[in-house]
N, C-alpha and C positions, 0 to 999 in steps of 0.2 A: 319319872325319868324319861328323857327324850333320847331317841337313837339319832346320833349325829355321825356323819361320814367326813373324815379328815384326809386330805391329800398331803403327802409328805414328799419332799425332794431335797436333794443336796448335790452339789458338784464341786465343792472345795474340800481339800483334805481327804480323809478316809470317809468318803460319802456313805458307803455301805454301813460302816460302823456307826456313823452319826444317825442315819435313818433308823437303824435297829435300836439304838439307844433312845431316840426320840419316841419311837413306838412304845417302848417300855415306860418312858416318862409320862406319856399320856395317861397311863393307869394311876399316876400319882397326883393328877390335877384334882383340886377340891371337888367333891361330889361327882366324880367321874370314874368310870371303870371301863377298861378295855374289853370289848366283846370279842373282836377278832381282827386280824390284819392279813393283808395280802402278802404274797411273796414280793421280793424286791425285783424291780424292773430297771434295766438300763434304757434310757430314751434320749434321743437328740435334744439339745436345748430348744426351748420353745420361745418364739418372739425374736430375741437376739441370738442368732445361731452361731455367732463367732465366739464360742466358749466351749468348755468341756461338756460332754454328755452328763446327764443327770442320772442319779439313782433315785427311783421313785417307789412309793408304796401307797396304799390306802388303808386306813384303819377305821373300824366301826367302834364307837364308844357309846355307852349309856351315861347320860349326864343329867344332873339336877340343876346345872347352871343355865341361866337364860343365855340365848345366843350371843348377846353382846359381851357377857362376862366370860363365856367360853372363848370367844375370839381374843379377849384381853389376856386370858391365861395362855393361849397359844402364842401370842406375840411375846409374852414374857419367856416362854419356853424357847422360842427362836433366839432371843437375846442370850439366854443361858448357854446355848450351843454356839454362840459366837456370831450371830447374825447382826450385821450393821446395815441399817437402811440408809441408802443414799437417794434422796428424791430426784437427783439428776440422772440416775441410772435405772431405767425401767427394764425388767426382765434380764438382769445381769446375773453373774455368778453368785451363788449363795452357799453359806455354810449350812443353813437349814431354812427351808421354806415350808410353812404349814398353811394350808388353805381349808377353810370350812366349806365343804362341798354341798352338804345337805344337812338340814337341821329338822328332823322329823318331817312332817309334810308342810312345814311353814314356808311361805314365800316372804322374804324380807328385802327391802330396798332402802337402806339407810346409808348415810355417809360412812364409807369405810367397810360396809357390810352388805353384801348382796348374796342372798341364798334363794334358790340354788346358785352356785358359783357361775358367773356369767360365761366362763370359758369351759365349763364342764364337758360339753359335747365335743370340744376340740382337743382334749387331752387324752391321748391314746392309752396311757397307763391307767386311767380311770375307767375307761370303757372295758 
């Protein structure tokens, strides 16, 4: 099992309810168990600031999934909660955003997957 840290955020609909439900749903991913989660934090939007503030949290999970499979499971979870990705809109409003922040002690730089997350040090709710 690998300890992975996942950032969660939402700013559409009932964001607090969505983030709470997503934390619980992480425990249901294949080969993955929720270890702990932070409290919810309200933070200003990052990147494109012309949008509602976000509700954020961080969760620690133990997972048997390789990093790329965990990421795919996280993307499917985003879709389940109503996330629609628009390549033309970067850092826009989101029904749910899940970021793989850390995956054990591994450093990965693959298309679509960078661990540690490249903006980890700039996200106040993670620090």
